[in-house]
Each structure stands twice: as structure tokens, then as C-alpha cells.
N, C-alpha and C positions, 0 to 999 in steps of 0.2 A: 733702218735697214738700208736706205739709200747710201748712207755714209759708208757702211760696211762694204756694199757692192762696189762703190767708187774706189775704195782702198784696194780691194782684190783686183779690180780692173787695172790699177796702177802696177800691181805686181805681175799680172798676167794679161797684158794688153791684147794678146791674140785669142784669149778665151771667149767663147760665146756664152756670155752670162746674161740672162734675161730676168728682169724683175717683174713678176706678175702682180696684178692688183690683189691686195689682201682684204680681209674683213675689217681690219682696224682702221678707223679714221683718225685723223689728227696726227700730231707728232709725239712719238714716244722717246723718252730719254732714260737710260739706265743710270741709276745713282748707286754706286757700290757702298756708300755709307749705310744705307738701309740694310743691305745684306750683312754687313759687318756688325751692325747693332743687334740684329735679330738672331743670327746664327754664328757670329764670330768669324765669318769668312771674309778675307780681303784678297783681291787679286794680287798675284806676284808680279804681273807685268800688264801693260795696256792691251786692249783688245787687238789692236793692229799687230802687235808682236805675237800674239797667239795665232792670228791668221797666218802670219809669215812663217812661224815655226811649223804649223800644221801643214801648210802647203809644201814647205821644204822637206818635211818628213815623208810625205807621199811621193814627192819628186825623187827623193833619194831611193826609195823602194823601187821605183820604176827606172832607175839608172839615169835620171835627169839631173842637170846642175841646179844648184840652189838659185833662188831669185833674190 
């Protein structure tokens, strides 16, 4: 989660993003190979690209420039 928040902060440095403590302890890592093996899904692009696309879609709807 910290890596995701850090990436979004790079795209939106003025945003007030707060990471609250969660219930999960330790470090979690998503391995897409498991999802592909179990249900046949594989991501079309990296997580960072998904964040960027989603942020830009919302910004466009609000009349803001892409990041």
C-alpha cells in the first residue's frame, strides 16, 4: 500500500493523502502469476499505469489537465 500511495503522491504532489494504520501486519506483495494460473486473468498494464489512467479519467471529467 505504501508503494501505491507513494506513486499517487508523485502524480498529485498537492493532494492530501493519508495512510491510516491497517489491520494487516507485515509486507504484502501481489503476484499476478497466481491470478493468471487460477482464473486465467493477467493484467494488461502495470498498477502504476492503472492509477495514472484512472486519475486522468477523473481529472478529464472535472475539466482538469492530465498528469
